[in-house]
N, C-alpha and C positions, 0 to 999 in steps of 0.2 A: 209221438215223441220225434222220430226224423224229421217230422214238417217243422216242430219248433227251431231244432238246429239249423235248417235250409234255412227260414227265414231270418233266422238271426246270423246266418251267413251272408245272405244277399244283403241285410243292412248294412253290417260293418265292411263291402264290397264298394258300398257308397261312400264311406267315411275317407279322409284325406290321411295320409301316411305322414303329411310335414307337420310338425309340431306347430300348434297356433299360442300366441302372445297371450298371456293370460293376466290381472290382475295379481300381485303381491305383496302382502304387507311386510314393509320391511321399515325398522327406524321409525315409527309412526306415520308412513306414508304408503299409499300405493305405486307401484312400478309394474310395467308392461315386460312381463320374464318370460321364459319357457322355448321362443321362439330361435331356430336354430342361430341368429345371431347374438343370442341372448340367455344360454344356456346356464351363464357364471356370470355373478356381478360384482363389483365392489364400489361403496360408497364413495364420494367424491367430492360434494358437500350437500349439506341436510337436504337438499331434494333437488340431489342429480346424481346417479350411477355409471358408472363404466361398464358395459356388457361385452362378453366375452363366449367364445364358439364355443366346441366341444373340444379345439387341439387347444384352450385357452389363450388364443389369438385376441386381440382388442377390437373389437368391430366397433365401437359407437358410445357416444352418450345418450341416456335415458333420463327427462325430467320427469318427477313424479306427476302421477294423474292429479289434475283437479279437481274438487268435487262434482264439479257436472260433467266431466270424461268418465268419472268413475258410474256415474247415474247414467249415461249416456252407454255404456258397457253393459250393466244391468239390464236395461232395458232393449238393447237388442240381443241378447241371450235370452232374455224371455219370451222375447217373440217369435227368434227362432226356435225354441222348444212348442211353443204353441203352432207353430210351422209343421211340424215335425210331427206331431201327436194328430195333427189333421188329415193329413196322409196315409196316417197306418193306423186299419184297424184288426184286434183281434179278435175274433168266435170262438170259441170252445163250446162242444158240443159231447151230451152225453154219448158213449158208444159201449154198447156190449158191458162189462164191466170198467171199462177205463174213463178216460176224457179225450177227445180228439180238438186240437187247435189250430185253428187256421190264420194266418197274419195275410191280410191283403190290403 
């Protein structure tokens, strides 16, 4: 069990702590929000939002994603997930009355 938590901790150590933008569906369109410059938003036009940081300071405008931009984002996320799976393997083996798992 300790080996599983150690592997999980090492995996988390490689993750970034900076929030990354992600598509969010608002008023019938997708906008990239969630990063440090766009924690909050307000609609300005039917296809544009004004982004605010954590202190509610205006940081700039963002336009709605086009269908092509959204498809590209989804494709990039799928490729990244496939690459992460390629580099990690978990092998579990029976040991006495339990199971021991190793991730490498």
